[in-house]
Structures are given as structure tokens and as C-alpha cells.
C-alpha positions as CSV (number, residue, x, y, z in Angstrom):
1,M,36.5,55.5,75.8
2,T,34.2,54.4,73.0
3,A,35.5,51.3,71.2
4,S,36.3,51.6,67.5
5,Y,36.6,49.0,64.8
6,S,40.4,49.5,64.6
7,D,41.1,48.8,68.2
8,T,42.4,45.3,67.6
9,A,44.3,46.2,64.4
10,D,47.9,47.2,64.1
11,V,47.6,48.0,60.4
12,L,44.8,49.5,58.2
13,L,44.7,48.4,54.6
14,L,42.5,50.7,52.5
15,D,40.9,50.6,49.1
16,I,40.7,53.9,47.3
17,E,37.6,54.1,45.0
18,G,34.5,54.3,47.2
19,T,36.6,54.1,50.4
20,T,38.9,57.2,50.6
21,T,37.8,58.7,47.3
22,P,34.4,59.3,45.7
23,V,33.6,56.9,42.9
24,D,32.4,59.8,40.8
25,Y,35.9,61.3,40.8
26,V,37.4,58.1,39.4
27,F,34.7,57.5,36.8
28,G,33.8,61.1,36.1
29,V,37.2,62.8,36.1
30,L,40.2,60.4,36.0
31,F,38.9,57.9,33.4
32,P,37.8,60.6,30.9
33,F,41.1,62.4,31.4
34,A,43.0,59.3,30.5
35,R,40.8,58.6,27.5
36,N,41.1,62.1,26.2
37,H,44.8,62.3,26.5
38,V,46.1,58.8,25.7
39,T,46.7,59.5,22.0
40,D,48.8,62.6,22.6
41,F,50.6,60.9,25.5
42,L,51.5,57.9,23.3
43,T,52.6,60.1,20.5
44,T,54.9,62.0,22.8
45,H,56.2,59.2,25.0
46,Q,56.2,56.1,22.8
47,Q,60.0,55.8,22.9
48,E,60.2,55.5,26.7
49,I,61.0,52.1,28.0
50,E,58.2,52.1,30.7
51,V,55.6,53.1,28.1
52,Q,56.8,50.3,25.8
53,T,56.5,47.9,28.7
54,D,52.9,49.0,29.3
55,L,52.1,48.5,25.6
56,Q,53.7,45.0,25.7
57,W,51.4,44.1,28.6
58,L,48.4,45.5,26.8
59,R,49.3,43.6,23.6
60,Q,49.5,40.3,25.5
61,E,46.1,41.0,27.0
62,Y,44.7,41.8,23.6
63,E,46.1,38.5,22.2
64,T,44.5,36.7,25.1
65,D,41.2,38.3,24.4
66,L,41.3,37.3,20.8
67,A,42.2,33.7,21.8
68,Q,39.2,33.6,24.1
69,G,36.9,34.8,21.4
70,I,36.2,38.2,23.0
71,S,35.1,40.9,20.6
72,V,37.6,43.7,21.0
73,P,38.5,46.7,18.8
74,D,41.2,46.0,16.1
75,W,44.8,46.7,17.0
76,H,46.7,46.8,13.7
77,G,50.0,48.4,13.0
78,T,53.2,48.8,15.1
79,E,52.9,52.4,16.0
80,A,52.0,53.1,19.6
81,T,48.7,54.9,18.8
82,A,47.4,51.7,17.1
83,A,46.6,50.6,20.7
84,V,44.3,53.6,21.4
85,A,41.0,51.9,20.4
86,Y,41.7,48.9,22.6
87,I,42.8,51.2,25.5
88,H,39.5,53.1,25.2
89,Y,37.7,49.7,25.3
90,L,39.5,48.7,28.5
91,I,38.7,52.0,30.1
92,A,35.0,51.8,29.2
93,I,34.6,48.3,30.8
94,D,36.9,49.3,33.8
95,R,39.0,46.2,33.4
96,K,41.6,45.7,36.2
97,S,44.4,45.5,33.7
98,T,47.9,46.0,34.9
99,G,49.1,47.5,31.6
100,L,46.2,49.9,31.5
101,K,46.5,51.0,35.1
102,S,50.2,51.6,34.7
103,L,49.7,53.7,31.6
104,Q,46.8,55.6,33.1
105,G,49.0,56.5,36.1
106,K,51.6,58.0,33.7
107,I,48.9,60.1,31.9
108,W,47.4,61.3,35.2
109,E,50.8,62.4,36.5
110,Q,50.9,65.1,33.8
111,G,47.5,66.4,34.8
112,Y,48.4,66.4,38.5
113,R,51.7,68.2,37.9
114,D,50.3,70.9,35.8
115,G,47.4,71.5,38.2
116,T,44.6,70.2,35.8
117,L,43.9,67.4,38.3
118,R,43.4,67.7,42.0
119,S,42.1,64.5,43.7
120,Q,39.0,64.4,45.8
121,I,39.2,62.8,49.2
122,F,36.3,62.3,51.6
123,A,36.4,65.0,54.4
124,D,36.9,62.4,57.2
125,V,40.0,60.8,55.6
126,K,42.7,63.2,56.7
127,P,41.5,63.4,60.3
128,A,41.3,59.6,60.4
129,F,44.8,59.3,59.0
130,E,46.0,61.7,61.7
131,R,44.2,59.8,64.4
132,W,45.3,56.3,63.3
133,T,49.0,57.3,62.9
134,T,49.0,59.1,66.3
135,A,47.7,55.8,67.8
136,G,50.7,54.0,66.3
137,K,48.9,52.2,63.5
138,R,50.4,51.9,60.0
139,L,48.4,52.6,56.9
140,F,48.7,50.9,53.5
141,I,46.8,51.1,50.3
142,F,45.6,48.2,48.1
143,S,44.1,49.4,44.9
144,S,43.7,48.1,41.3
145,G,45.2,51.4,40.2
146,S,49.0,51.4,39.8
147,I,51.2,52.3,42.7
148,Q,52.1,55.5,40.8
149,A,48.5,56.4,40.4
150,Q,47.8,55.7,44.1
151,Q,50.7,58.0,45.2
152,L,49.4,60.8,42.9
153,I,45.9,60.6,44.4
154,F,47.2,61.2,47.9
155,R,50.0,63.6,47.0
156,Y,47.9,65.9,45.0
157,S,44.6,65.8,47.1
158,E,42.3,68.7,47.9
159,A,43.3,68.0,51.6
160,G,47.0,68.5,50.8
161,D,49.8,65.9,50.5
162,L,48.7,62.9,52.5
163,T,51.5,60.5,51.5
164,G,53.4,61.1,54.7
165,F,50.7,59.1,56.5
166,L,51.1,56.1,54.3
167,S,53.6,53.3,54.9
168,G,53.2,51.6,51.5
169,Y,51.1,50.7,48.5
170,F,50.0,47.5,46.7
171,D,48.5,47.1,43.3
172,T,47.5,44.2,40.9
173,Q,51.1,43.2,40.5
174,T,50.7,41.7,44.0
175,G,47.6,39.8,42.7
176,S,43.9,40.1,42.2
177,K,42.0,41.9,44.9
178,R,39.5,39.1,44.8
179,E,41.9,36.3,45.7
180,A,42.9,35.4,49.3
181,E,46.5,34.8,48.3
182,S,47.0,38.5,47.5
183,Y,46.1,39.4,51.0
184,R,48.4,36.7,52.4
185,K,51.2,38.2,50.3
186,I,50.5,41.7,51.7
187,A,50.5,40.5,55.3
188,D,53.9,38.8,54.6
189,A,55.3,41.9,53.0
190,I,54.1,44.1,55.9
191,G,55.4,41.6,58.4
192,V,52.1,41.5,60.4
193,A,49.8,38.6,61.1
194,P,46.7,38.9,58.9
195,E,44.4,39.0,61.9
196,K,46.1,42.3,63.0
197,I,45.2,43.9,59.6
198,L,41.9,45.7,59.0
199,F,40.9,45.9,55.4
200,I,38.3,48.4,54.3
201,S,36.6,48.3,50.8
202,D,33.3,48.9,49.0
203,V,33.5,45.6,47.2
204,T,32.3,42.5,49.1
205,A,34.2,40.1,46.8
206,E,37.4,41.7,48.0
207,L,36.3,41.6,51.6
208,K,35.6,37.9,51.3
209,A,39.1,37.3,49.9
210,A,40.7,39.3,52.8
211,Q,38.5,37.5,55.3
212,A,39.6,34.1,53.9
213,A,43.2,35.2,54.4
214,G,42.4,36.0,58.1
215,M,42.1,39.8,58.0
216,Q,39.5,41.9,59.7
217,T,37.1,43.6,57.3
218,L,34.7,46.5,57.0
219,F,32.4,47.4,54.1
220,S,32.6,51.0,53.0
221,L,29.1,52.5,52.3
222,R,29.9,55.9,50.9
223,P,27.6,58.2,48.9
224,G,27.6,57.3,45.2
225,N,29.1,53.8,45.7
226,H,27.9,51.1,43.2
227,S,26.5,48.8,45.9
228,S,24.9,49.3,49.3
229,D,24.6,45.5,50.0
230,A,27.1,44.7,52.7
231,Q,26.3,41.0,52.4
232,G,26.7,40.5,56.2
233,F,29.9,42.5,56.6
234,A,30.0,45.3,59.2
235,A,29.4,48.5,57.3
236,I,30.6,52.1,57.9
237,H,29.5,55.3,56.3
238,N,32.8,57.1,57.1
239,F,35.9,56.6,59.1
240,D,34.7,58.3,62.3
241,S,34.0,55.0,64.0
242,V,37.1,53.3,62.8
């Protein structure tokens, strides 16, 4: 039998953007959808506690930006829609903001539920999920998108509902994807030694952090990804060899 990269791993920890899902879908479909619908969403849902919590997180981030001298759009007024210009700014720079990612997930849920959105998944993902779970491996996701957004991507995919293959999800509330401590927390939460976890991502800074925590790593080199420089990490073009 041909050896695969996952042979010595009990758990696979996967990034989404550029790993299971095309970058173009995130930047070309999801981000514009959130930008175009945020005003209406806030107008309709501003009284909901979870939305108010997102806005509180965003306001704290806005105040921090001002304190650091960062030039950001004005946020004046107490109405929820006063945050729209700042939210547009965060989307444009793709900041890994917990408040933004949480709010985006809520906006995307509407699009998925009414059929406007259907997430794109690379063709080899579902067969790999089937192969790995049949082999007794557990699959987890670690993405900067909120856990809600992660679940939506795999529930409403063009390949069908893939959430049954996944044992859990982690987002930036666990910590930054570029810090080793985040991966140690994930290993503890899963209950598996880091060296038994294989992390796959298209961002080498994340791979370095996971490697520092003791995890196995692979660089995802998918079509359309921002970088093709694996910086010494073993690289894959799909999941067929994993």
C-alpha cells in the first residue's frame, strides 16, 4: 500500500480558505455578499443580543485602532448602521476580527438558508473526508471565520452536507492562527498529542505556529491561492496523497 501523509496522524486539522475551499469563493462571493447586505441586516437584527455583542467587539476594535493612530472610517452615532463604514473597511483589508467574522457568519446564514449561497468545495474534499473517516481518523476545522460560518460552508456545499464528517470546529476565539499556543489549546481540547495531529493550510505562518506546537504540517498549494512558496514545508496540490 502506498504511504500517505496522514498515516501517522490520528487527527486532521484543516484550514478552509485555500485548503478545502477556493480563495475566489471567499473573496469573490462571501465577502461581497456580507458587504452588500450588512446595512439591511443590522437594520433588521440590531435588537438581537448576539448582534449587539458583535457590535461591542467591533467598537472595542475601533477604539483600539484610533488609540494606535490607525486611519479608519468614522463611527459616529449609536445606531447599529453607524458601524457600516468601519465594517466595510475591515472586510476590505480582510482583518481576522472576531467581531467581524461573527457578524459575517450571521449575514451569510440568511444567504445559505434562502439558497442564494452554495459553498464551493474542491472536488477531492468529500472523497478524502470519506477515506479519512473510514480509516478511523477524526477531522476538525481551524479557520479565522466564525464557527457558525465554518458550519455553514460545509452544511450548504455543492457536494452536499459534509458536517457529518467533522468532529469539531475552532475559530479565533481559541487564539490567533499564527501563534503556537492556539494549536496547543486545540490539541488539549481534542485530547490528542500534538504530534498525532496533521494540520493543513495555505499560510506558512500558520504552519510554523502549528509546527512549533509539535503538530505535523502540510502546505496547501491549490489553484488561485495567494502564495505558492511553501518555504520548506511539504506541499500538496490536493488531498489525494493525504
